[in-house]
N, C-alpha and C positions, 0 to 999 in steps of 0.2 A: 392332325389328328382326321379322318375323312368322316366329313359326313354326311349319315343318310339319305339317301330318295326317301321319299316312303309314297307309295300309290296310295291315291284318293281314291274313301274306298266307293262304294254304289249304294246308298240308304235306299233308293226307290223300290217300290213295291213292282212286281209285272204286271204291265192289264186289270189282267186273268188274275191277279189278287183280292180275295177278296178284304173291302173297307175297315172290315169290323174285326181284324186281326190283333193277337196282345206283340207285344215285343219285350223280350228278356235284354234289359241292356246290360255292358254294363261299360264305366266310367273311369278312368286311372291317370292318377294325378300324374305329376313330372318332374323329380325323378323321381319311378318307382323302389317301392323301400322306404323310403322317409313318409313318419308317421306327418300328414296330411291334415286329415279328416277327424280323428274320434281322439280333441281336443272340445273339452265341456263346452264352451265359447264358436267355433268354429262348426263341430257336428249339432249344434242348437240352432245356426244359421241355415246351416245344408238341411235337418231335416223341416226347417218352417220356410224354407223354401219348394220342394217337394209341395208340402199343404197349400201352399199356394195358388203353386200352378198345376193343380190337381183341386182347389176352391174354384179358382176361373175357368177350368173345362179347356187346361191348357192341351192336359189328359188326362190321363183315370189311371192314380198308381195301385193296381191293388197291391205293391210286395216293393220295398228299398230297405238293405241296407249299409251302411257302413261301415264300410274299411279301414283300416289305415292310411292306403296308401289306394286306392278306389271304393268303387261301390254298383253294385245291385241293383238293379228297378226291374219292375212288372208291371209296362204301359202299358194301357191304348191309346191310341191316338187319334184323332178328332181328322171326317173324314174332309173335312176345307182343312185341314195344314197338311205338310210330312213330317215324317220323325227326323228327319235332315233340322228342318227348322226350328220346330220343339227345344230338339236334343240342343243344338248349335248356340239361338235363344239364352235360353236357360246354364249353358256351359260360359254363355263371354257374363251372366248376369253375376252366377257366381265368382266368372276371375272380376271379375270387376268388384263386386261388394265387398268379396273374404280375401284377393290376393292369393288365387286358389289360383297354378301354374297346371292347365292338364295338357296332357301329351295331345298333340291334333288325332284329333275323327275320332270315333269307339266302336266298340263292336254291337253287335245289334242279334237276333235270330228271332224271325217269327215263327211263333210257335202253332202249331199246324192241330194237333188232339189238346181235346181235357186231361186226358192221362196227361199228358208234355206240358201243363199247365200247373197240373200238381207235385209232378217232377222236380220242375224249377222252380213253385214257389219252396219248394218243403230246402230244393236245393240253397235259394236265396238264405232262407230261417236258421240254415245248419251251418253257414259259411266260417264264420265266427267259431264255434267250434270246430268246426277243421282245422282249422288255422290253430288251433291254441290257445284263442283267447275268450274261452269261457270251459267252464264244462257243460253247462245246458244253453241253448237257442237263446232262451228265455231270460234272461240272468243280461244280455248282449244290450249299451242304453244304445243305444244306436242304431235302433230297428225302426223303419216306418210304417205304419197300416191305417188304413182310411178309420175313420168311424163308425161305427153302424148308427146306419139311420134311425132316426126313433121308434121304438113298435105303433105299430098304427098306422099310418106312411103306408105309402104308397109306393114310399121307393125300397123297406124297408122289404117286401114279397118282390121284387125284379129285379134282375141280370142286371146289373151294368156295364155286361158285352156279350 
């Protein structure tokens, strides 16, 4: 069987792109079609790892949804980091700690406006419904959303990105 040669994807934004961009990401396990992520213990650890990166401000995660063989995230990356660095380190940690085999690289799409942001959030949240895994998106147990800041704090009245 011949091995495929994959072209390395460039995830670096051009110099003229706004550093405050949000990214829609898809990270896939290898092989596809197998339930790698939606097992209670694995999912709990994956969602916790998303939370850790969020809390340490290695990314700002707006939403994440685990699917059986892939996950979707909507994130912003700090200006002193690159998308490839942040995602690569996260995938390596997950692979090491949870023995998750990843497909090489990942898919990213830089969001360009607020309307696109809302569309991508809805796409991510509705993914389990479209896949026939649940009838309502709120019934999917493998969704991560940031905790809202406590009322009365400065963070409660400001936008994260």
